[in-house]
Structures are given as C-alpha cells and as structure tokens.
N, C-alpha and C positions, 0 to 999 in steps of 0.2 A: 181321516187322521190315521196315522200308522206309527206303531212302535217298531222301529227298524232294527232293534237289537234287544232281545230278552232271552232268559234262560228258563223257559217254562218246563223244560224236561228235567230240571233239577229236582232232587228229592224234596226240597223245601216246599214245593207246590203240590206234592202228591196227594196230601190229605184233603185239600179243598180246591182241586183244579177246576171243578165245575163252577164253583163260585167265582174264581179268578177270571175265567173265561166269560162268565155272565156279566161281571162288572165291566170288563173290557168292552164288550159289545154294547152294553148300556151307555158307556161313556162315548160312544160314537166311533170306535175303532173299526176301520174297514179290514185291517190286516195287521199281523205281527210277524216279524222274522225271528224264528227261534234258532238259537245257536246250539249245535250239537258237537260234543267232543268225539272226534273220530275214534271208532273202535269201542266205544262205551256201549255195551249191549243194554244196560239198564236205561240209559238215556234214550236209546233208540226205541225201546219198548214204550217209554212214556211219551215219546214223540208221536207214536201211532195213536195213543190215547188222546193227545192234544188235538190231533188232526180230526179224529172222530167227533170231538166236541166243537171244533171250530174249523170249518172248511177254508176259512180265510187265512190260515197260517201258512207260512212258507218256511223253508229251513236253509241253514248254512252248516257246512261240515268242515272241520279243520282240526289241526293239532296246535293247541295253544302253546306259547313258549314255555309255560310252566311244566308242560308234559313232554317237552322236546327230549328230555333225558332218556325217555323210554325208547328213543330211536337213535341213540348215540352210535355213530358209525354206520347207520342204516337210514340215512335221510331219504333215499329213494323209496324205502319201504313205507315211510310216513306218507309220502305222496300216493303210493299205491293203495294204502288203506283208505285214504280220503277219496280217491277215484272210485274205488269199489263201493263205498257207502253212498256217494253221490248217485251212482248208477242205480242203487237199490232204493233210493228215496225220491219218488216222483216229484214231490213238492220242493226239492232242493233248488236253490237259485244261486248259491255263492259258495266260495271257499273261505272259511273263517270260523272263529276268529284265529288269526295267525299273526305272527310278528315277533317282536323282541321286547323283553322285559329285564332290564339290568338292575331294577330296584331290589328284587328278591334273588336268592341264590338257588332256586329250585332246579335250574338247568344251566350248565356252563354256557357262557356266551358263544363260544365257537360252535357248540352243538345247536343252540338256538338258531344261529345264522344259517347253518347247513340245512336244517329242517325248514326254515322260512324260505330259503332259496328254492328248495325242491317244490314247495307248494306254490310259489309265485310262477315257477316254470309250468307247473300243472295248470294253473289258471290261464296262462297264455295258450297252452295247448288246447284246452277245452273251451276257451273263450268265455270264461266265467269271471265275474267280478270278485274281488277279494275284500275281506273285512279285516282291517288291521288294528292290532293292539300294539301300541308303542309306549314304553315308559322308561325314561332316562336312557334312551337309545335312539334319539331322533336322527342323528347323522347316519348311523348304520342302517336304520330302517329305510330312509329315503334312498340311500345308495343302492341297497339291494333291489328296491322296486325299480330304480332306473336301470340297473345292470341286467336284471332277470326279466323285467317286464317288457323290455324292448320298445317302450313308448306306446304299447297297445293295451297293456293290462290296465283295467279300470277298477275303481273301488272306492272305499271310504275309510277315513280314519275315525274309528268309533270312540265314543266317550271322550271327545277331544278336550284336553286341558292344557294344550301346548302353547308355545310362543307364537308371536306374529310371524317369525321366520318359518316355523313349521307349517303354519297355515298357508303361507305363500308357496312353500315347496309343494304342498299337497295340491293346491289349486293349479300350479304350473304343470303338475302331472296329470291334470284333468280329473282329480279325485274330488269326492264330496267330503264334507265335514259334518259329523254327527254329534249332537249335544245331548247330554243326559241331565239328571237332576242337579249336578254340581252347578249348573248355570244359575240356579235359584239360591245358592248358598250366599249368605251375607258377605263373606270374605272373598268371594270370587270376582272381585272388581276387575282385576287384570284380564281374566278370561272374558268377561263381558265386553271389555274394550276391544279385545282381539276379535270377538265374534261380530262386533259392529262392522268390521271391515270385510267380512265374508259375504259375498253376494247371496241373496236369498235363493237364487236358482242353484246354489251348491250346498244348501243346508239340508240335513235330515234330523229327525227327532227320534229319541230312543229313551228307554228307561234303564237298560242294563239290569233289569230286575232279576233276582231279588235284591240287588245292591243299590246304593245311592238314591234312596227315596228323596224326592224333592221336598222343599219347604211347602206346606206345613207338616209333612209326614216324615221328615228327617228322623232317622233313628229307628224306624220301623221297617218291616219287610216291604220292599217295593214291589209293584206289579204293573202290568201294562195300562191299566185304567188311569194311572197317574201321568201318562205322557202328555195329557192336555196342559198340565202345569208347565212342562218344558216348552210346549208350543206357545203358551201365553207369555213366558219370559222372553222368548226369541221375538215374538211379535212386538213386545214393548221396546226391545232394542232397535228394531228396524222401523218403528213407527207404523205398524200395520195392525189391522184388526186381527184378533186371534184366529177367526175362521178363515181369513184370507191366507194367513201364514200356514195354517194347517193344510189348506187346499194346495198351496204351492209346494210344501214339503212332501205331500202325498204324490204329487206329480213327479217330483224329483226321484222319489223312491221307485216309481214305475219306470222311469227313464233308465235308472241304474240296474234294477233287478228284474224288470219285466213283469208280466201279469202274475 
C-alpha cells in the first residue's frame, strides 16, 4: 500500500515524525511520496530527516499555484529552482504539486498559468511525471497540459474531487486519478459515482496529510497510516477486496513514478 501524496516535511509533523513514520509502516505502507515546496529550505531539511527515518519515501518538488506570485514575471526561474532541487534530491520522482487554483486569490491567474506552463515544459524536458492540483480551473488546467505536454507528459490529478468530464479528460491524457479522504465523506456521493467510472488501473490512493483525514478521523490531523481507509472505500466502489485494490494501486504507483 502506498500514500501517493503527503506533506510529511510540513512543520505540523516535526514534533512526532518518528511516531508518524512508525504508524505508517505498521499499517503496511511500502512507500509514501512526500511533496516539497520548491526553494523551501526548512522543508528540504525535514525531508532529509524523513528519509533517514523511512528509506521507502520518495519526493516530488514543485511550485504550488498559491506560491506562483513569488515568480511573477519570472516563470522560467520557477522551473529553474525546481530543476535544481530535483537534481539535489536523489529520491525525487516527480514535479509537483503544480497547477491552477482559482478558488483563492493568493496568486493572479495569469501568473499561475505562466508558472504552471514552465513546469510542465520542464517535466517534458526531464521526462518526469507531474502531480497536478486543480481547483475551479479545470478547462485551463487541461488546456495547458495539452499545449505544453505535447502528448507525452504523464502524471496524476491529485486529491480528485472533479466532474466526470474532468475525469474523462485526465484519462484521455493518459493521466492517473488519485483519491484522498474526501471519498469517505458522507456528502461525497457525486464523487463516488464519478470514481466508479474510473478504471482501477488508473487509480492511486493518497492522504494529502496533514489535510482531509478520512472518516472516522475527520477533523483531526491526517497522516499516511490512514491511507488504508481510502483504499477500502475505493475497493467497495469497485467491488474488490481491499487488499486487491491496495495491490493494484501500488502497481499503478510504480508504473507512474518508478521504483
């Protein structure tokens, strides 16, 4: 079983990181993909600590749309920062999380688009998968991946909460779709219906911890050990044994991100 998206380098885990890692391994996790904010030295230092505690972790590095404003008028510099950190992080496997978020006004939409484009181009150059965050920006997100990805950039829509149309667009691009704890929320009926239509060989499981703890932990700090609850919910939707679903999503992870 794998947590394909978590933020273990976040300050919120600093005080009890050993316990978090211990619980993840006890829960049967083979691996976790830890997301790092490009250029954040504090996160990079904690990433080293995470790796010392758990050799099974891998990393992704990217400029989140909320931080795109720091590179206004300098989109290529954002890509250069990501490139340099990837090269300095042996366990890195992907560029992310990157994308567009029009729900909040942390970065102007045009700046987000420029920074996103630069990072998708980088992914194409380096032949790295991308981890995409999209919120209230689906059309622009898909358009940029199509335009800059050239049909060869692969990746995943993380923490998917979108429409059937977005799911279909992602699948048509050859992307995977990753589900987090929201899939367990009582009111997520439409999401569960959409996910029923996603082939199992294109699904990933994640926690997005420390956010979005699944039921029955909703409202508390999330952590990788809880990803089994996401796997169980997906298994129920597809009529599979949870262990089978976990094995198949683990294989999907390795197909996308490698060893």
